[in-house]
N, C-alpha and C positions, 0 to 999 in steps of 0.2 A: 203624676208620673207616671210611666208607663213602666212595667216590669218584662223579665227576659223569659223566655220559658226552661231556662235553665234553672229559673228559679222557682216558677212552681214545681217542676219533677224534683229539685231537694226537697222542699217541703213536703211534697203530697208521699214522695217516698218514704222520708221520714216519719210522718203519718203512721201509716203503713206497718212500719218497723216497731213502730214506740207501742201501737198497739196490743203487736201481738207477742213480745215480748215483755210487756207488761206483764201479760198472765201470770208467768213464772214468780213476778214480785208478789203476787196474789196468796198465792200456796205459801210462800215463806213468810210473809207477815202473819198469815191467818191463820196456819194449823198449829196446833198446841206446843208450847215450846220441846215437852220432853219426847213428842214424837220422834221416829226417825226418821231424819231428812236424806233422801238419795241426792245426789250428787250433781248439780244445775248443770240445765241440758244446753245446747248450744246455740246461740241466738240465730234469731233469721236474720240473715242477709240482704243486699243488693248489688247485683254486680253493672259495672255501666261500662261503656264501648267509647273507643276514640272516635272523634267527630269522621276518622276518614273508614269507618268500621261500621258507626251507624248509619252510614249514607248508602252502605250496601247491604248490612243486615233487615232493616224493616225495622227495627225497634229499638228504643231508648235504655230500657231499665230489665232484667232481667230480677225475680226475688224468689230468693228458695230459702225453704225450710229443711236444715240439714239431717241428715241421717238424725236419731234419736234411739236407742235400742233397737227395739224389731222393725222400729217403722223407717222407711225409705223416705230418701231426700224427695219433698215436693217443690214444685218450680211453676211461674208462670212468667209472662211478656206483657211488657206496658211503652207506648209509642206516646210521648204526651204531644200535647198541642196549645200552641198559644192560640186566645181568641180573639177579637175586636168587637166591642159591644155594637148594637146598632140599635136606634128607636123606634124603627117600624121596617118591613118587607116589603119592596116594589114585585117579588117574584109571584105570578097568576099560580091561586092555590096555594098560596101559604098561609098558614094559621097564624104566621107574625105580620101579618096585615096591617096598615092604617085601618082603626077605626075599630079590629078584633078586641077581645077580653085583655090580653097581655103582649101587645106589639113587641116590646124591648125585649132582643134576643142578644145572643152573640154567637157571632159567624167563626167558626174553623177551616182555615184550607190544609186539606191533606194531599197523600199524591205529589208533595210541593217539591220533594227530595232533588239536585241535581239532574241528576239520570232519570226523574218521574217514574220510580218505578219503585218505590216505597211501597204503597198497598199489595201488591200482588208481593214483594217480598214478605212482608207480614202476615199476609194472608198462606204463603208458601209453607210458613213456621207452625201455623197451625194446621194445617193439611198434613205435615209433617209425622205433627203428633198424635195424629188422630184424633183430635179434640176443637173442635171448631172455639172456642171461649177460652184456649188458653194463651191469644195473642189477642192484645188490647188496647183501643183507643184512650189515652186518659183524658179528658178534656176539662179540665177547672174550669169552672165560670167565675173567670176572676181577671180582668185587666189593667188594674188599678195598684198602687204601691199601699194605700191608704187603703182600699179594701183588703188587701193581703194582710197586713195589720191587723184589721178587725176581725179576718177570720181564719189568722194562722192559730193551728194547735184542732183546729176543727174543719182543713178544708176536703177532709173527705167528706162533709157532708156537701159538699158545694161542687162537686167532683164529678161529671157526666162519665160513664164507661161503658164504650160503644164496639161490640167487635168487629173486626174482619168481614166476618161472613155474614152480619146483622148488615151492614152497607151492602155488603154483594145484592141479599135480598128484597133491596128495595130500591137501589138507584139504577132511575132513565136518565139517559142511556147509560150504557153498565159502565163502570169503573175500567179504563185501558190505560199503559203504560203510556206515556206520554202526557198524558194531561192533568193539571188537578183540578181537586172537584173540593167543594165546599159542605160543611156540614152546618143548620144552625141549630139551636137550641135553647130553650128560655132561661133566660136572667134568673129565675127562682123556681125552676122546677127542672131536673137533669132526665127528667124522662121524657119532658117534651122537644123532638129532636124534629129533624128535620132532613136529608139530601140530599143536593142541588146537583145538578143544572134546573131540571124540571124539581118544582118542590114537591115532593114524597113522603110524608111521615113514615118511620123508622119504630116498624112493631116489632119489640125485644121487651124479654123482661129485665128488672132491673140487674144486669149484669152487678154492678157495683154491689149491689145487697150481698147477691151471690158470693163474689170477693171476698168481701169482706167477713161471712159470715164462714167461710172455708177455712181462710186463715185463723180464726177464732177456733174451729175445730180444732184442727189438727193440733194448734199448741194446747190448747186444755184436753184434749182427747191424752195427748203424751205426758204431761203435770200429769194429771188422773194415773194414768200407768206408773207411771216411775213412782209417787208416791203410794200408791195404794201396795206395790209389790212389797215392800218391806213389812207391810202391815198384817200380810194373811196368814204369818203364825204365831202373831199376839194372841191371848187367851180370850175369850168372847166378850168378856167383862170392860177389858182395855181398847177393845175393835170397838167396841158401841160409844166407848167415851169418844172417841177420836170422831166416828161415825158424826154425834149432834155437834160436832164442833164444825162440822163441811159446810152448816148453813152459813157460816162466817166465810166462806168462800163463797158462795151464792151473792152476800152481800157486795165483799169486796170486787165482784165480775160484775155488779149493776153499779157499786158507783163507777167502775173504770166505762165502764158503756157509756153514762152518763155523764161524762166529761167529757168523752169525744162526742157525742150526739147532743150536747146542751139541754137534757133532757133532766129531773127532778128525778136519782135514783130509786126514790119510792115508788114513784110511778112504774121505773122498772122491775121491782119485787114484784108489783101487781103484778105485771105483765105475767113473771117468772111464774107465780101460779096458778093464774086463770088468762088467758088474753081476751077474754072475754066482759071481764067483770070490771071492765072502767070504758069509757066513750071519749070520744077525740071530735073536737071540733075544729076547722082552721082559723088558725091566728094566735093570738101570743097569750100569755096569762100569768098571772101570779102565782109565785109558787110552782108551776111548771118547769122552769129552764133548772140548770144546774146550780147558775149562783145565789138562788134561792134556797138550795139544800146545803152550802155551804153556809148561809147565815143562819138559818135556823140551827144549823148543828153548832156552831160560837155560841148562840144564844141559849139550846140546851146546856152547854158546855160552862155557861156562866151563871147558868140557871136565874136569866131571865125571864124565861116563860113559864106561866102556868098550867097548871093540871088542864084545865081547861083548855088552853089552847092547844095540847097536844093529842087532843083524843082524834081517834078516826074519822077520816073524813065520808069515809064508806065509799058510794059511787057516782058522788060528785061529777060534775063533765068537769075535762081535762082541756083547755085549748093548746092546742100547740098544731105547728103546722102539717098537714096533710103528708107531704113528703115525708118529713122524718118520721114520723109513724111508719109509715108503711115499709119503709127501708127501713127502720129497728124490730117492726115486727116479723119481717121475713127473715133477719138476721137472729133472732130467738130462737122463733119457729125452727129453723133447721138446725140448730141444736137443741131442740126440745127435750132429747135420749139423755145428754151430757147434763143439762142442766138439772130436769128431775131427779136425774140421781145422786146430784151433788144437794140440795135439798134434800133427800133423804135418807141421803148416809151411805146409800148402798153402794156406791162403787168402790168402799175399801173391801177390797177382795174379790170384787167383779166387776170391771170395768166397760162398761154397756163399749158395743162395738164402735167404730168412727163411723159419722153420717158419709152416704153418698157425696162423693167429689168430681164434678163437673168443669170444672176450670181450673184447680191445682191438679197436676200429673208428675208421674215418680221420673227419679232423677233416671232411671233405667231408661223409660222412653224419648228422653233429653239424647242422651248419646250419641244417639247417630247424629241427629242434629248436628250436635257440637262437631264430629268429624268431620260430617260435611261440610259444614261452615269453615273449619280450617284448612281443610283440604281447599278449599276457594279461597282462603289466604284473606278472608275478614277478621278472623281471630288465629295470627300467627301462633299467637301461645298464651299458654296462664297466666304470663308477667308481664303483658301487656293490658290486662285486665288490672280496671280501677274497682279498690273493695270500699261500701260504705257499711260498716259495722256500728249499731246504736245499740 
């Protein structure tokens, strides 16, 4: 049974919101009970447009992390597309030709709105903001309802993110108003993709990993600042006690990432400590997926595992899909300074600086775009916008 583009848009957006907003719960649940709790920060939220506005604006959803303390709002834009599954390609030079290693792929049509200018509008948004990666195509690698049910909750790992600027660097002939174009993406690897009509590989970094890493970085940094501030004035012994407990927050973050990436959190904790301390090989593994972690935790709780079964496995080989590990490694490494501070407890009193952001932009930069859009009549007023808060 087929699904609609709106269905994918709602589910992927929900996952992005849930992933970010869950960081706040980690601090509330893991900090010592007698610590001074700050007021909860405002949740990340999504703005949606009407169909008429979508046709002219170039994007479907903008996701904003509101002002929190001294940190300004951060925002980015997504244009979703629904794909069609193909067993192989007939395009000369395609990486998905019959007989290739992995010919199965999904084809997405873009610049296919009524007036055929969606791509230029999306690109125009990014150019106005001065950030080539602020306006992004979100291309879920799911085409059937059965697939959606299986991957629900972990669609972020099965979604390709491609910037409009990256497409323009690759497309031959160039993308022009009035002509729809297509992108083909491997059914199993969101980084294996080509733009047509002449099949050309899109050479671009994993924007999806960077997007998720930046959303987590902003949320994590804001929580660390909020919780650190009231503890600056504690006596040294009390501060050391709070700092010792911060490892529980790092463990909670590993469990939260493990759920979304379907990776055993114990592997992620090892990655937190030393990204080179374990090996990965393509394929599946016993004990490497999130469900195995849940199972082992339950067995530990019920006392059904002997001490010998709980011994550290050391640096044994872990078999997980390369794509999952690559994306997860980038996310962890981009947040390395914040994670190290959590593990050591050094963030109590002095939080590391927010990592550099390339996708998320401040609301101050967005204001001019909003003014221009409103003047063009695309968004007549904020009352016309639909808010989705999770």
